[in-house]
N, C-alpha and C positions, 0 to 999 in steps of 0.2 A: 038930863044929858045922857047919852045913851053909855051903857058899858062898853069900853072899849076892850074888853075879854069876849065880848059876843060875836060869834062867828055871822059874818054875812051872807055868805054862799047862797042860803036858801032864800034870802029876798030880793035876790038879784032879778032883772028881767033877762028874759032869754037873749036880748041883744048885748046885754052888758056881759052876761055870762059867755057868750061866743067871744067877743073881745078879750075878756080877761083869760080865757083859756089860749086863744091866739099868742098873745103877748107872754104868757109864762109856757107854752110848749109847743110854738111854732104850729105846724101842720099835722101833729099828732091827732088820731082819731078818737073819739069819745062816745060813751053811751051813756043815757042817764037811768039809773035804777034806785026810785024812790027817792029819798034826799040826797043821794051821792052819785057822782060822776065817774065813772070809771076812765081813765087817759091812759090809752096805749102808747107807751113813748117807745115800746120797742118793735113798732112794725109787725104785728102778729099776723097770724094766718087769719082767714076768716072764721075757719073751725075753733081755732084759740081765741079768737075775740068772743065769738059765740058762747063758749065753754064758759070764760071768766062772765060774761053777763049772766047767764043761765045759773052759775054757782054762788054768785056773788052774794053774801049775807053777813051784815055788819058784826050780827052775834059771832061768827066764827073768828072776826079780828079784833073784836073788843070788848072787854071784860065789862060788864055793865056794874060792878062792884069797884073798879078802880075809877078813882077821881080824876086820873087825868085821861079817860078813854071817855068818860061822860060826855063831854062837850061835844066829841064827834060824833057820838050816839043822836044827843038831842039836836044838835045844828046840820047835822050832814056834813061832806067833806069831799073834797077832790081825791080821789084814789088815782094815783098814777103809778102804772105798771112799768118798770123797767126790766131789763133781762133776767135781773134774778131776785128784785124786791119789789116791794109795793108800799109806797109812801102815801100816808094820809094826810091832807093839808087842810088845814082851815084857814081861811081869810078873815081875820080880825076886824071891826070898826076902825081899830087904830091904822090900818094899812099894813100891819105887819102881819106874819103868818106863821101858824103853830104846826109843826110836824110832828110824825111821828112813823119810824121806820120799822115795817113788817117784812116777814118772808113770804115769799107765795108757796103756796102748796103746789108740790108736782103736778102737772096738768094732766097724768094718768090718772091721780085720785080723784080730780075735780071730775074728769070724766065719768069716773063709777060712782061719784057722790059721796066719797070718804075723806073728803078735806079735812073734816072735823079730828080725823085721827094723826093727819100729820100737823096738825096746828096745836094739839094739846099741850106740848111742852114750850110754844112760843107765848113771849110778853112782849107787849110793845115797848119801846124805847121812845120817851118823849125827848124832842129835840126844840130847843127853842130859838 
């Protein structure tokens, strides 16, 4: 029997992923980066979208020593950008989702490549 806490995102076919994204986020644009899919719910400019994609590094958002973060790192996740926040979403085998709320670094820091400094004091908050 499959572990219901194991994420399914990485195992989805492209067609199933597209269908899931459409159901969850409507027509929001998205980009894949490794095991993560960045979903832009805030209709960013092409410049902002490209900057997010270039700068996204899971290590900036998830602490490898945090037991709540490890499944996101191991399985990948949907990363939904809103106007002010970044929400990590894991799709579980049970049909449930697990989310973690993060704050986005200011775009000017992303452009300069210094997003680490903006994120040093942030800790993910797990929401079940």
